C-alpha positions as CSV (number, residue, x, y, z in Angstrom):
1,M,66.0,250.9,276.8
2,S,68.7,249.1,274.9
3,T,67.7,247.3,271.7
4,S,70.8,245.1,271.6
5,S,68.8,241.9,272.4
6,Y,66.2,242.5,269.6
7,A,66.4,241.7,265.9
8,G,65.3,245.3,265.3
9,R,62.4,244.8,262.9
10,I,58.7,243.8,262.9
11,L,57.2,242.4,259.8
12,E,53.6,243.3,258.7
13,V,51.8,241.3,256.1
14,D,48.4,242.2,254.6
15,L,46.9,239.0,253.1
16,S,44.1,240.9,251.3
17,S,46.5,243.0,249.2
18,G,49.6,240.9,249.4
19,R,51.6,243.9,250.6
20,T,54.3,243.8,253.3
21,A,55.9,246.4,255.4
22,E,58.6,246.6,258.1
23,L,58.3,248.5,261.4
24,S,61.1,249.4,263.7
25,T,61.2,247.5,267.0
26,A,62.7,250.5,268.6
27,D,59.4,252.4,268.1
28,Y,57.8,249.8,270.6
29,S,60.6,248.5,272.8
30,E,60.9,251.8,274.7
31,Q,57.5,251.4,276.3
32,F,56.3,247.9,275.6
33,V,58.6,245.0,276.8
34,G,58.8,241.8,274.9
35,G,56.4,239.8,272.7
36,R,53.2,240.4,274.8
37,G,53.8,244.1,274.9
38,F,54.5,244.4,271.2
39,A,51.5,242.3,270.3
40,A,49.1,244.3,272.5
41,R,50.2,247.6,271.2
42,L,50.2,246.5,267.5
43,Y,46.8,245.1,267.9
44,W,45.5,248.2,269.6
45,E,46.7,250.4,266.8
46,R,45.3,248.3,263.9
47,V,42.2,246.4,264.9
48,P,38.9,248.2,265.5
49,P,37.3,247.2,268.9
50,D,34.1,245.8,267.4
51,T,36.0,243.4,265.1
52,A,34.9,239.8,265.5
53,A,37.5,237.0,265.9
54,L,36.8,235.5,262.4
55,D,36.5,238.8,260.6
56,K,39.2,239.6,258.1
57,E,39.9,242.8,260.0
58,N,41.2,240.7,263.0
59,A,44.9,240.4,263.2
60,L,47.3,237.7,264.4
61,V,50.6,238.7,266.0
62,F,53.5,236.1,266.2
63,A,56.0,237.6,268.7
64,T,59.2,236.8,270.5
65,G,60.8,238.5,273.5
66,P,64.3,240.0,274.2
67,L,65.4,236.7,275.7
68,A,64.7,234.6,272.6
69,G,67.9,233.0,271.6
70,V,69.8,233.9,274.8
71,P,71.2,230.7,276.3
72,G,70.3,229.8,279.9
73,F,66.9,231.4,280.3
74,G,64.4,229.1,278.4
75,G,64.0,232.1,276.1
76,S,62.6,230.1,273.3
77,R,59.1,230.8,274.4
78,W,57.0,232.8,271.9
79,L,53.4,234.0,271.5
80,V,50.6,234.1,269.1
81,C,48.1,236.8,269.9
82,G,44.7,238.0,268.6
83,K,41.0,238.1,269.3
84,S,39.9,234.6,270.2
85,P,36.7,233.0,268.9
86,A,36.7,230.5,271.9
87,T,35.9,233.1,274.5
88,S,32.6,234.6,275.5
89,P,32.5,237.4,274.8
90,E,35.3,237.3,272.2
91,H,38.4,239.2,273.4
92,F,42.1,239.6,272.8
93,C,44.2,236.7,274.1
94,S,47.7,235.3,273.9
95,S,48.8,231.7,273.3
96,N,52.2,230.8,274.7
97,L,54.2,228.2,272.8
98,G,57.6,226.4,273.2
99,G,59.9,224.8,270.8
100,D,62.3,226.9,268.6
101,W,60.0,228.5,266.1
102,G,60.3,231.9,267.9
103,V,64.1,231.7,267.8
104,R,63.9,230.9,264.1
105,L,61.7,234.0,263.5
106,K,64.2,236.2,265.3
107,S,67.1,234.6,263.4
108,A,65.3,235.5,260.2
109,G,65.5,239.1,261.4
110,Y,62.2,239.8,263.0
111,D,61.0,240.3,266.6
112,A,57.4,239.9,265.6
113,L,55.1,239.2,262.7
114,L,51.7,240.9,262.3
115,V,49.3,239.3,259.8
116,R,46.2,241.2,258.7
117,G,43.4,240.7,256.1
118,Q,42.2,237.6,254.3
119,S,43.6,235.8,251.3
120,E,41.2,234.8,248.4
121,N,42.9,231.4,248.2
122,P,44.8,229.2,250.6
123,V,48.4,230.5,251.1
124,Y,51.4,230.0,253.3
125,L,53.9,232.6,254.2
126,F,57.6,232.0,253.7
127,V,60.1,234.3,255.3
128,H,63.7,233.8,254.3
129,D,66.9,235.5,253.2
130,G,65.4,239.0,253.8
131,R,62.4,238.1,251.6
132,T,58.8,237.6,252.3
133,E,56.7,235.4,250.0
134,L,53.1,234.4,249.9
135,R,52.9,231.0,248.2
136,D,50.0,228.8,247.1
137,A,49.0,226.3,249.8
138,S,46.5,224.3,247.8
139,V,48.7,221.2,247.9
140,V,48.6,221.1,251.7
141,W,45.1,222.5,252.3
142,G,43.0,219.8,253.9
143,K,46.0,218.1,255.4
144,G,46.9,217.8,259.1
145,S,49.4,220.2,260.6
146,L,52.1,217.6,261.1
147,E,51.8,216.4,257.5
148,T,51.8,220.0,256.3
149,R,55.0,220.6,258.3
150,A,56.7,217.6,256.7
151,I,55.7,218.5,253.2
152,L,56.9,222.1,253.5
153,R,60.2,221.0,255.0
154,A,60.7,218.6,252.2
155,E,60.1,221.5,249.7
156,L,61.9,224.3,251.6
157,G,64.6,222.4,253.5
158,E,64.9,220.8,256.9
159,S,66.3,224.0,258.5
160,V,62.9,225.7,258.0
161,G,60.7,226.3,261.0
162,V,56.9,225.8,260.4
163,V,53.8,226.7,262.3
164,A,50.6,225.3,260.7
165,I,47.0,224.5,261.1
166,G,45.0,221.4,260.2
167,P,41.4,220.8,258.9
168,A,39.9,222.1,262.2
169,G,41.5,225.5,261.7
170,E,40.6,225.6,258.0
171,N,37.0,224.9,259.0
172,R,37.1,227.6,261.7
173,C,36.5,225.3,264.6
174,V,36.6,227.7,267.6
175,L,38.9,225.4,269.5
176,A,41.4,224.8,266.6
177,T,45.1,224.9,267.6
178,L,48.3,225.8,265.9
179,V,51.2,223.3,265.8
180,A,54.8,224.4,265.4
181,D,58.2,222.7,265.5
182,N,59.0,220.3,268.4
183,D,55.2,219.8,268.4
184,A,54.6,223.0,270.3
185,V,50.9,223.7,270.4
186,G,49.1,227.0,270.7
187,S,45.5,227.1,271.9
188,G,42.8,229.8,272.4
189,G,41.1,229.1,269.0
190,L,43.7,231.1,267.1
191,G,44.0,228.2,264.6
192,A,40.5,229.1,263.5
193,V,41.7,232.7,263.0
194,M,44.4,231.5,260.7
195,G,41.9,229.4,258.9
196,A,39.5,232.3,258.4
197,K,42.4,234.2,256.8
198,R,43.2,231.1,254.6
199,L,46.7,231.1,256.0
200,K,47.7,227.5,256.2
201,A,51.2,228.0,257.6
202,V,54.1,230.3,258.3
203,A,57.6,229.0,257.4
204,V,60.7,230.9,258.5
205,K,64.4,230.3,257.7
206,G,67.1,232.2,259.4
207,V,70.8,232.0,260.2
208,R,71.0,230.4,263.7
209,H,72.9,232.6,266.1
210,R,73.0,233.6,269.7
211,T,71.1,236.8,270.5
212,P,73.6,239.6,271.4
213,V,73.1,241.1,274.8
214,E,74.3,244.4,276.4
215,R,76.2,242.9,279.4
216,P,77.2,239.3,278.6
217,E,79.1,238.7,281.8
218,R,76.1,239.7,283.9
219,V,73.8,237.5,281.7
220,K,76.1,234.5,282.5
221,E,75.8,235.3,286.2
222,L,72.0,235.4,286.0
223,A,71.8,232.2,283.9
224,A,73.9,230.4,286.5
225,L,71.1,231.0,289.0
226,F,68.8,228.8,286.9
227,R,71.0,225.8,286.7
């Protein structure tokens, strides 16, 4: 399978140790197509089956697909996946969001972000210019997701994409949501999983560009069918 429409990298962050690592998208794209496929495989590899949704061993995967950033397909959709505390019994689920946060992640150079572990103190993740930083989130802890987004943009710049949780997520309410740019909302209780990890937000900053494709003329023909 061609990887021309992928950014080529998957970012892995361990909140417990503060360590980060990069994986090759090519190791997954041959067998697992798009964000849902990446997320399911990454989760299978790293999370023991008896892990509870709010355990630090649970993981969250923020993932895009090969059409993210390709004009004409509504390819800005993206996913947040992990074991949900809102289901009975708890099980792996995916939350599908709109807006442009997924395209921003891809523009920052990553097809997916895997978050593991649990921070001792509230933090937010800032991905930018080839760097990954865990920053203190005490100033925004306790604030709503929309206010958090505004504060982080004022600090980091208006071109930054932000997905955040509010007090419901911080307090591990099992129905807590995530809110991203363009007021895209993710359900499934995965906001509570972010809160359990003490991860207030993920901010990404990338160079906006169109995703390269293998056969651009054929893509134009297909895109015309959706007009």
